[in-house]
C-alpha positions in Angstrom: -0.6 -12.4 -22.3 0.7 -9.6 -24.5 -2.9 -8.2 -24.8 -3.1 -8.0 -21.0 0.2 -6.1 -20.8 -0.9 -3.7 -23.5 -4.2 -3.1 -21.7 -2.4 -2.4 -18.5 0.0 0.0 -20.1 -3.0 1.8 -21.9 -4.8 2.1 -18.6 -1.7 3.6 -16.9 -1.4 6.1 -19.8 -5.1 7.1 -19.6 -4.8 7.5 -15.8 -1.7 9.7 -16.1 -3.4 11.8 -18.8 -6.5 12.3 -16.7 -4.4 13.4 -13.7 -2.5 15.8 -15.9 -5.7 17.3 -17.3 -7.2 17.6 -13.8 -4.0 19.3 -12.4 -3.2 21.4 -15.5 -4.6 24.6 -13.9 -2.6 24.2 -10.8 0.6 23.3 -12.7 0.3 26.3 -15.0 -0.4 28.7 -12.1 2.7 27.4 -10.4 5.0 27.5 -13.4 3.7 30.4 -15.4 2.0 32.6 -12.8 2.6 36.3 -13.5 0.2 37.6 -10.8 -1.4 40.5 -12.6 -2.2 39.8 -16.2 -1.6 43.4 -17.3 1.9 43.2 -15.8 2.7 40.2 -17.9 1.4 41.7 -21.1 3.3 45.0 -20.7 6.8 43.5 -20.5 8.9 44.7 -23.4 
């Protein structure tokens, strides 16, 4: 019974990790988007 619960938890973690890797580009654009890269690197 415990092995089944551990397997289910592992599958959920793997699924969540896969979704995060798939959506990482969208998340970083939303949170860290500077628009123009030169504008971001010239901030002092």
